[in-house]
C-alpha positions in Angstrom: -35.7 69.2 -76.8 -32.6 71.5 -76.5 -30.1 68.5 -76.5 -31.8 67.0 -79.7 -31.7 70.0 -81.5 -27.9 70.6 -80.5 -27.0 67.0 -81.4 -28.6 67.5 -84.8 -26.6 70.7 -85.4 -23.4 69.0 -84.1 -24.0 65.9 -86.7 -24.6 68.4 -89.3 -21.4 70.3 -88.7 -19.4 66.9 -88.4 -20.7 65.9 -91.7 -19.7 69.2 -93.2 -16.3 69.0 -91.7 -15.9 65.5 -93.0 -16.7 66.6 -96.5 -14.4 69.6 -96.4 -11.4 67.0 -94.9 -12.3 64.7 -97.8 -11.7 67.5 -100.4 -8.5 68.9 -98.8 -7.0 65.3 -98.6 -7.9 64.8 -102.4 -6.6 68.1 -103.5 -3.4 67.4 -101.5 -2.9 64.1 -103.2 -3.4 65.8 -106.4 -1.0 68.5 -105.6 1.6 65.9 -104.4 1.3 64.1 -107.6 1.7 67.3 -109.5 4.6 68.4 -107.8 6.4 64.9 -108.0 5.6 65.0 -111.8 7.0 68.6 -111.9 10.1 67.7 -109.9 10.8 64.9 -112.2 10.6 67.0 -115.1 12.7 70.0 -113.6 15.4 67.6 -112.6 16.0 66.7 -116.2 16.8 70.1 -116.7 20.3 71.3 -116.4 19.3 74.4 -114.3 19.1 72.8 -110.6 17.9 75.8 -109.1 14.7 75.7 -111.1 14.1 72.3 -109.4 14.9 73.5 -105.8 12.7 76.3 -105.9 9.8 74.4 -106.9 10.4 71.9 -104.6 10.7 74.5 -101.6 7.4 76.2 -103.1 5.6 72.8 -103.1 6.8 72.2 -99.3 5.6 75.4 -98.3 2.2 74.9 -100.1 1.8 71.7 -98.6 2.8 73.0 -94.9 0.3 75.9 -95.3 -2.4 73.3 -96.2 -1.6 71.3 -93.0 -1.7 74.5 -91.0 -5.1 75.5 -92.5 -6.4 72.5 -91.8 -5.6 72.2 -88.3 -6.8 75.5 -87.4 -9.9 74.6 -89.3 -10.4 71.6 -87.1 -9.4 73.3 -84.1 -11.9 76.0 -84.7 -14.7 73.4 -85.6 -14.0 71.6 -82.0 -14.0 74.9 -80.2 -17.6 75.7 -81.7 -18.8 72.2 -80.9 -18.1 73.0 -77.1 -19.1 76.5 -76.8 -22.1 77.0 -74.7 -25.3 77.7 -76.6 -26.4 81.1 -76.9 -29.9 82.2 -75.7 -31.9 83.7 -78.4 
């Protein structure tokens, strides 16, 4: 019975992780589209530094999102493989 209960918990955690992953991917795509539109808009301006700054900020945000996603996946993997605690 312990394995069945544990497998249900694992399945539940996997479903939650998939939902979070889906939301993160959707948000990333939205942000990429916004960044591309904004870069195009700013490239029309004569002040090229604004576009560069925005591009760097968008890249930093995307990198942070990827790092947070990796950390979340790693924590989930570690949680799945930990030994169950006795109650």
